[in-house]
N, C-alpha and C positions, 0 to 999 in steps of 0.2 A: 672691685664689684661685679659680682656675677650673676645678677638676677636673669633668669631665663627668659628668652624672647617671648616665649609664649605667656608668661606672667605679664610683662610689660604690655603686651598686645593687648591682653585681657583688661589691664588697667586702663590704656587709652580707649578701648572700647566701651568698657563699662561708664567711666566718667563722660565720655561723649555723649551717651545716651541719657543720662541722668542730667546733664547739664549741656545740651545742645546749642545753646545761645548764651555766651558769656562776654561781659563787657565790665570796665573798671566802674566801681561805683561812685569814685570821685567825680563831683559836678564841675564841670568847667567849659570854657568856650573857646580858649586857645592853648596852645602848646605852654606859654607861660604860666598861665592858670594853672595847669594840671602840675607843673613843675612845683609851684607853691604849695597847693594842696598837698600834694606828695609829700613834701618837707614838713608840712603841719600835722601829717597823719602818723608820725612819730608817736609810739605809746600812746594813740588816741584813736576812736573809733571812726570809720568812713562817715557813720551819720553826725556825728559831732563836727567833724571838719566840714560837712557841706553845710552846716547851720551857720558855721563861723564864716565859710567863705562868702556866703551870699552878701553879706556884708562887707567884708574886706574887699571884693572884687567891684561892689557896687561903688565904694569910696577910690579904691585905687587899681584899676582893671589892668593896668599894663606897667611895665618895668619904670617908664618914665616917672609916672603918678607914684609908685609904691617908693622909689628911690627919695623922692622929696617928702614923704610923708613924715609928720613927727614920730619919733620911734615910741614916745609915751601913748601915743593914740594907737598906734600898731598894737601895741602890748595889751591895752585894754580889749581892743577888738578880738585877738586870739587868744585871750587869758584862760578861757575854758578847754583849750586844747591841752593843756599841760604845759610845763617847761617852756612856759611863754615868753621869759627874758632872752633864751638863747634861741628860741625859733624866731622872735622878732627880730633879734639882731641878724641872724641868718637870712631870713627872705629879705630883708632890706639889703645887705650886703650882697647878696645874690643879684637882686634887681640892679644894683651899681655896677656890679661884675658884667652884667651883659650888656650894660651901656658903653662900658669902657672897652671891652675886649670884642664885643659882637654885635656893636651897632644896634643892641637892643633885640637881636634876633637870637632864638634859641638854636645852639649848636646841636647837630645830629650825630656827631661822633661821641663815643664813649669818654676817650680820654680827656676831651674838652668838657664835657658835663661833669665829669667827676672833681674838674677843678674849682667848679663853681662852690661857693661857700653853702654847706649844709646839705651839699648832693653827695650822696654815695651810689655804690653800683645799684642798688635796688631802686631807687629813685630814677635815675640815669636810663636805666633798661626799661623801667616802666614808660617814660616819656617817649623814648625811641620806639618802643612798640605801639602804644596808643597813637601818638601823635604823627609819627612817621612811617609806620607800616614795617618796621624791621622785626624779623623774629628774634626776641630774646628771651632770656630766662629770668623772671622776676622773683626773687626768693624773700618772701616775707616770714613772719612766724608760722603760719599756716603751711606753706610750702615747704619751710624747714622740717618741720614735726612731721606732717604727711610723708614727705620722700624719704624719712628715715624710717618710719613705722613700716612703709610698704617695701622696704628694702630697694629703693632705687638709689640711695646713697649711705653710707656709713658716716660721712664727715658730720662734724658739730657747727662748723663754720658756715655762713651763708655764701662765701665764695666757692668753698669746697664742694658743696651741695650745688652750686651753679654749673660748674664744670662737670660734674658727675652727670648730671642730667641733659646737659649738651652732648655727651659721649654715648648716651644710651637712648636718648629720644630723637627720632626724626625732626629735623630742623623745622619743617612745615608745621609741627605740632605745638612748637615751644610755647607760643602765646597763649593758645586755648588751654593747652595743661595748666599751665601756671594759674588761670583764673579758675580752671575746674577744681584744682587742688585746693585753692583758698574757698571756694563754696563748699567742697567736701568737708574740709577743716571745719568751718563753721557749722555745718549741717549735722556731721555725723561724727568725726574724729576729733571731737573736744581734745583739749590738752589736758584736763582734769578728769573729765568723765565721758571718754568716747562711747558711742554708742554701739559697741560691736555686736549686740544682738542683731541690730538691724542693718549692718553693714555688709554692702554687697560685695567687699574685697576681703571680709574677714579670713576667707579660706587661704588666702595666699599673703596675708598680713604678718611680718616679722615679729611686731611687738604683741600682737594678739597671740600668736603661738609660741610666746614666752622666749624669743631669741635674745633676751638679755639685754635691750636696748633701755636708755633712759627714756622717761616720757618726754 
C-alpha cells in the first residue's frame, strides 16, 4: 500500500479541521461500563446502546452486580440491541471472568482483554484508548470502509486494516483519526450513498475515482 505521504497529510489535516473535537459516543462512567457498552454496540447504533445501558448500569453498575444478575433479566433489558441471547451471555461471562481472573479490574494489556468473553480487537482497542490513554487503532465498519475508499488500506479484514493504518499514520494520531473516520463515515462517506459531491477528500478518494474497490 503506497498512498503518497502528501495524500495522508491531506487526509489528516482535512479530518482534523472538520472534526477538531472527537470522543466516543458510548456513555459510561467506568472502564467496565465502556467495555460492556462496546460489546453491546455490535450490529447496533450507539444511540440505542446508550438508551439500554442507562437502565442496565443503574441495575448492575459493576462486575460483581452483573455477574450475579439473573440472565433472563439481562436479556430483557438489552433486548432492543439485537442478538440479545448471545450478548447477555457474553456480558455476564465477561463480568465473571473479570472477577475470577483480574479481581474485577479491567486489564490494560490487549492480549488479556481479547481473552475475555465477547471481546475482540475492536472492543479491546477502544477500551485501551478511551479508558487508559493508549494510542490504538479501532476498526469498526466505518473505519474499515473509509480506510479502503481513501486508499489507506486494501485489506478487507479489520485486523489487516488496523495494521495498515498503524504503518502509515503517526502513532500520535491513531486515536483521533479513528474517531474522525467514524464521524466522516456517518456524515459523508455512507456505505450505500456516499455524498461525494460535497466530500472534501473526493479528489484523492480511490473509490470515487473508480479504482475498482467494492463498496
